[in-house]
Structure formats: structure tokens, C-alpha cells
N, C-alpha and C positions, 0 to 999 in steps of 0.2 A: 493351707490349714483349713479343715472344714469346721463347721459351726460347733459340732459336739466336742471336738478337740479343744477349741478355744474356750468353751464353757468349763470343761473339766480343768484345764490348765489355770484358768482364772479362779476357780473355786479353790484349787490347791494353793494358789498364791495368796488369796485373802485369808485362808485358814492359817497358813504359815505366818503371815503378817500379824494376825490377831494373837496367835499363841506367843510369838516373840514379844509383842508389845505388852501383853499381860504378864508374861514372865519377867520382863525387864522392869516393869513398874512394881511388881511384887518384890523384886530383889532390892529395890531402893537405889538403883543406879541413876546417874544423871540423865535428864530427859533427852539431851542431844545424843548421848550414847545409845539409849534405848531406841530412839527413832532410827538412827543409823543402822543398828543391828536388825531392827524390824524390816527396814527396806532391803537389806541384804537377804534376809530370810524370804521376803516377798519374791525377789528375783530368782533365788535358788528353788523355791517351791514351785514357781511358775515353770521353770525348766523341767523339774521332776514331774510335775503334772502333765506337761506336754508330752514327755516321753512315755509316761504310763498310758495316757489317752491314745497315743499313736499305736502302742503295742496292743492295747485292748481292741481298738478299731480294726487293726489288721487281723487279729485272732477272730473277731466276729465275722469279718468279711470272708475269711478262709473257711470258717465253720459253716456259714450260710451257703457258700459256693459248693462245699462238699455235700451238704444236705440236699440242695437242689439237684446236684448231679446224681445222687443215689436214689432220689425219690422224685422222678420227673412227673409232671402233670400229664395224665393220660389224655390222648386225643380221642374224642368221641365223634363218630360219624352219625349224622342224622339223615333220614330220608326226607327230603324237602319236596312238598307237593307244589307244583307250579300252578299259577292261576289258570283255570280252565281245565286242568287235569282231573280225572276221576279219583276220588279218595278211596283207598282200599278199605274194605270192611273186614271185620272179624266176626266169625260165627260165635254166637253166645250159646252157652249150655241151656238146655230147656229144663223146665221144672222149677218149682220154688225151692227155696232154701229149707223150708219145713219138711217137704217131701224127702229131700236128700238126707236131712238129719234123721228122720224116722227110719229111712232105709238103712242108713249107716248103723243105727242102734240095733235094728233087727239082725243085721249081718253079724254084729258082734255078740248077739245073744242076749240083748237087754230088752227086747220088746217083742 
């Protein structure tokens, strides 16, 4: 049993115990009977919580596996330059941005 399943099962158990204890005390039943019923509720709620947590964990694992299968992480290839190798250069456009902006405006009929 993994950690999440244990935590969920324990939370169910404590909640069941608390509800049974408060309901028993509110009904005015004898203390021994209330505690006995609360302990039975604790055990039953622990089993229910364990079952629910197991089902939810299995559903989450299945959903995650399906998501990963349908959306794989793409592999990206990089050109790695070794030490001592010449680094390839890229030709840059000539002219300033202002000149190109003015040329673009005049081509569109704004200047």
C-alpha cells in the first residue's frame, strides 16, 4: 500500500470514527456502546477508504499513462559545436530598422 492510499484510508477511518462517536453521544447511548460502535465504524470506514483510494490511484495512473502515450515529449536535435571547431555564422540583413520602416511605408503609399 503506497503512502497516498494509507493517508486517504486513515482520513476515512478517522472521519467515520468521529461521526459515529458524535452521533452516539448525541443519542444518549451508554458510553461503552458508543465507543464499540465508533470502533466498528473506524474499521469499516478504513476499508472503504482503502478501496476508494486504490480505485482512484489506479484511475489516475491509467489516465496519466494514456496522456503520456498520446502526447509524447518531442525529441529535439541540436547541432553541437565541438571545441576547436569553427562556429557557423549567419548573414545579417543590412540597413537600419528606420530605413526599412520608411521604405515599407513608402511602398504601401504612406510616405
